[in-house]
Every structure is written in structure tokens, then in C-alpha cells.
C-alpha positions as CSV (number, residue, x, y, z in Angstrom):
1,M,103.1,99.9,86.6
2,K,104.7,102.6,88.6
3,I,107.5,102.2,91.6
4,R,108.8,104.2,93.9
5,F,112.1,103.4,96.2
6,L,111.8,104.9,99.5
7,G,115.1,103.5,100.8
8,Q,116.1,100.5,102.7
9,S,113.3,97.8,101.8
10,G,110.6,100.2,100.9
11,Y,108.5,100.6,97.8
12,V,105.5,102.3,96.8
13,L,103.7,100.2,93.8
14,K,101.0,101.6,91.8
15,S,98.9,99.8,89.1
16,G,95.8,101.5,87.7
17,N,93.8,103.0,90.8
18,T,95.3,100.4,93.3
19,E,98.5,101.2,95.3
20,I,100.6,99.1,98.0
21,I,103.5,100.0,99.9
22,I,106.2,97.6,101.0
23,D,108.3,98.0,104.2
24,P,107.9,101.8,104.7
25,Y,110.6,103.1,107.3
26,L,109.3,106.5,107.6
27,S,110.9,107.7,110.9
28,D,114.3,107.7,112.7
29,S,113.2,105.2,115.4
30,V,116.2,103.1,114.8
31,N,118.4,106.2,116.4
32,R,115.9,106.6,119.0
33,I,116.1,103.0,120.0
34,A,119.4,101.6,118.8
35,G,121.7,104.7,118.1
36,R,121.6,104.6,114.5
37,P,120.4,107.5,112.5
38,R,119.0,106.9,109.1
39,T,121.4,108.6,106.5
40,L,118.3,109.6,103.8
41,P,115.5,112.2,104.7
42,I,112.0,110.7,105.0
43,P,111.0,110.4,101.5
44,I,106.8,110.4,102.1
45,N,105.1,111.9,105.4
46,P,103.5,108.7,106.5
47,E,100.4,110.8,107.7
48,D,99.8,111.2,104.2
49,I,99.6,107.6,103.3
50,N,96.2,106.3,102.3
51,C,96.9,103.2,100.0
52,D,95.3,99.9,99.5
53,A,97.5,98.0,101.8
54,V,100.9,98.5,103.8
55,I,102.8,95.1,103.8
56,C,105.4,94.6,106.5
57,T,107.6,91.2,105.3
58,H,108.6,90.8,109.2
59,N,108.8,92.5,112.2
60,H,112.0,94.3,112.8
61,L,111.7,98.3,112.9
62,D,113.0,98.9,109.5
63,H,110.2,97.0,108.1
64,L,107.2,97.1,110.8
65,D,108.2,100.4,112.4
66,P,105.7,101.7,115.3
67,D,106.8,105.3,114.8
68,T,105.6,104.9,111.4
69,V,102.4,102.9,111.9
70,A,101.4,105.6,114.6
71,K,101.2,108.5,111.9
72,I,99.2,106.3,109.5
73,N,95.4,106.3,109.1
74,E,94.2,103.9,111.9
75,N,92.0,102.1,109.6
76,Q,94.8,101.3,107.2
77,F,94.9,97.9,105.8
78,Y,98.1,95.9,106.6
79,I,99.6,92.7,105.4
80,T,102.5,90.9,107.8
81,T,103.1,88.0,109.5
82,N,101.1,86.3,112.5
83,E,103.9,88.1,115.0
84,G,103.6,91.4,112.5
85,K,99.8,91.3,113.4
86,D,100.3,90.9,116.8
87,E,102.6,93.9,117.1
88,L,100.2,96.1,115.2
89,K,97.3,95.2,117.5
90,K,99.2,96.4,120.3
91,L,99.5,99.5,118.4
92,G,96.0,99.8,118.0
93,R,95.4,98.6,114.3
94,T,93.1,95.7,113.7
95,N,92.7,95.9,109.8
96,V,95.3,93.2,109.4
97,K,96.0,90.4,107.3
98,A,98.5,87.7,108.5
99,L,100.3,85.7,105.8
100,N,102.4,82.4,106.1
101,T,104.6,81.3,103.5
102,G,102.8,80.1,100.4
103,D,99.4,82.4,101.2
104,S,98.2,84.5,98.8
105,I,96.2,87.7,98.2
106,T,94.7,89.8,95.6
107,V,94.5,93.6,96.4
108,G,92.8,95.6,93.8
109,D,95.4,95.0,90.4
110,F,97.9,93.4,92.6
111,N,98.0,89.6,93.4
112,I,100.5,89.0,96.2
113,T,102.5,85.7,97.3
114,A,104.4,85.4,100.7
115,V,107.5,83.2,99.7
116,F,110.5,81.7,101.5
117,A,112.9,83.9,103.3
118,D,115.5,82.8,105.5
119,H,115.6,85.2,108.4
120,T,113.4,85.3,111.5
121,V,110.6,82.6,112.0
122,E,107.8,84.1,110.2
123,A,109.5,86.4,107.7
124,F,108.8,86.2,104.1
125,G,109.7,87.9,100.6
126,L,106.9,88.5,97.9
127,I,106.0,87.6,94.5
128,V,103.7,90.4,93.0
129,K,102.2,90.1,90.1
130,A,100.4,92.8,88.2
131,E,100.0,93.9,84.2
132,G,101.5,90.9,83.3
133,K,104.3,91.2,85.2
134,T,105.9,89.2,88.0
135,L,108.5,91.2,90.7
136,Y,110.0,89.3,93.3
137,F,110.7,91.0,96.5
138,S,113.3,89.5,98.9
139,G,112.5,90.9,101.9
140,D,115.5,90.3,104.4
141,T,116.7,86.9,104.2
142,L,120.3,85.1,104.5
143,F,121.5,83.2,101.6
144,N,119.9,79.8,101.3
145,E,119.8,77.5,98.3
146,K,115.7,77.3,98.8
147,L,115.8,80.8,97.1
148,F,116.6,79.1,93.8
149,G,112.9,77.9,93.9
150,I,111.6,81.3,93.2
151,A,112.9,80.7,89.8
152,E,109.5,78.7,89.4
153,Y,107.7,82.0,89.4
154,K,109.4,83.3,86.5
155,P,110.0,86.9,87.8
156,D,110.6,89.6,85.4
157,Y,112.2,92.0,88.1
158,T,114.2,90.9,91.2
159,F,114.5,93.5,94.1
160,I,117.2,91.9,96.5
161,C,119.0,92.5,99.6
162,I,122.7,93.0,99.2
163,N,124.3,94.6,102.7
164,G,125.4,91.3,104.3
165,R,124.8,92.1,107.8
166,L,122.1,91.3,110.4
167,G,120.3,88.3,108.5
168,N,121.1,89.3,105.3
169,M,123.3,88.2,102.0
170,N,126.2,89.9,101.1
171,V,126.8,91.0,97.2
172,K,128.1,87.8,96.2
173,E,125.3,86.0,97.7
174,A,122.7,88.3,96.4
175,L,124.7,87.7,92.9
176,I,124.7,84.0,93.1
177,T,120.9,84.1,94.0
178,A,119.9,86.5,91.5
179,E,121.3,84.7,88.4
180,K,119.6,81.4,89.8
181,I,116.5,83.0,89.9
182,G,116.7,84.6,86.1
183,A,115.0,87.7,86.3
184,A,115.6,90.1,83.4
185,V,116.4,93.3,85.7
186,N,117.9,92.8,89.1
187,I,117.8,95.4,91.6
188,P,119.4,95.7,94.9
189,N,118.2,97.0,98.2
190,H,118.9,97.0,101.7
191,Y,121.9,99.0,101.3
192,D,121.3,102.9,101.9
193,M,119.5,103.7,105.3
194,F,122.5,103.2,108.1
195,L,125.9,104.0,107.8
196,S,126.9,100.7,109.7
197,N,124.6,99.0,107.4
198,S,125.6,100.1,104.1
199,E,127.0,98.5,100.9
200,D,127.7,100.0,97.5
201,P,124.8,98.8,95.1
202,L,127.2,99.1,92.3
203,L,128.9,96.2,93.0
204,F,126.1,94.1,92.4
205,S,124.6,96.4,89.7
206,K,127.5,96.2,87.5
207,N,128.3,92.1,88.1
208,I,124.8,90.8,86.8
209,K,122.7,91.0,83.6
210,G,120.0,93.5,83.7
211,G,121.5,95.2,86.9
212,F,119.6,98.3,87.7
213,V,120.0,100.8,90.8
214,M,116.9,102.9,91.7
215,E,117.4,106.3,92.4
216,F,116.1,107.2,96.1
217,K,112.6,108.7,95.8
218,K,112.4,108.5,92.4
219,E,109.6,106.8,90.7
220,Y,110.0,104.5,87.9
221,L,107.8,102.9,84.8
222,F,108.1,99.4,85.0
223,L,106.8,97.8,81.6
């Protein structure tokens, strides 16, 4: 399996002939709307996206971005929340599957399950299974002991928010959560896109077993 980090909570996952993209923020819309410019270049052109599914874990601009959606093929398949589905419908996108926490869907080589997140009412994290591996993506979430239950899925890799602002865990809380979940490899995210919402990922990766910081735009082979 190959994974590329797009910044913030964004990832491209490839397994065999299947490609999915999680939470792509590929514009500068937050700057236009809220005066917060992105600190990273746009890593891929949204007009070039032609994947098997785009997954938006909740309806916030840095996860479901109308400016990004507008440039993606209008027939693109999306997976998101019910609120996200309504937003995509407003944008003229109808090839959408809404998930509630606990729902699962198979997309090519990937089995995807929406799991608990403490953020917006409908926000979810993800358990993604492929090639005999299990990955947990926290999405945006506050610290909540319910997250410890992710350990039941026995993830091999955890991708977890650490910025500590705007409804997300801080580093200390992310460390506690990741330790309870018990993955062999723990990767921080949601720390690099906006100056006002940033954190040093090494504060996480250097203080947990299997801590690892993915380089922006670089594609990694996950075995």
C-alpha cells in the first residue's frame, strides 16, 4: 500500500488498482473566507483527480472544501457525512454515499468503516483495511475516552490530530489516545496548514513508540 501526505488531514492511499483520497484541501479558500492563508503549496491539481473515492470526514472547509470540489470531475464518487452529502448536492455533486458512525463500505481493495470522533455532530474517523493492514485516521476530534475503543480494531498504523485547537486534541491528549489504541506506528497530522493552527509534530513523534512524521507530498510504501 502506498500513502502520500497532502498536509493537514489529507492523504492519497493506493492499493493495487484502487485509489482513495481522504480530506483533500487543495485550494486557499480558508484565506478567502476567513483570512487564514495556507502555509503549504497545493500538492496536487484537483482537476487531475480521478480516484475511486474521495472521503470527507466532516463538513469543514479543510476537509470538505467547495473550491476543491468545484475543480474535481463532477462524476467523482464521494463518501462523507449526511451534512456533507447535502453540501455536495448544493455543489452539483450527486455521486455521494453518506456514512454514519459504525457504517462500512468497500471500495475496490479498501474496506472503510466510519468510527467515533468528538467534533461536529456527524464527524467521523476512519478505519481503513487493505493488504492485511488496518489503519486508523482520527479525522478531527477532541480528546474523549471513547476513542480508546479504537483499540478493538487492532490498527497497525494510527494517523492522529495534534494541533490542540478548534475542536482537536493537543499533543499530550493525542499521545495518551495513541498509547491506548496501541498501533505499532503512530503518525501525527493536522499541524501544518495554517500558522494560527500549527504544532511541532516532533513533540508527538519523539514521545511515543513508533512515532513517525510523514514528509509533505512524499509517497511512502506501507508494508
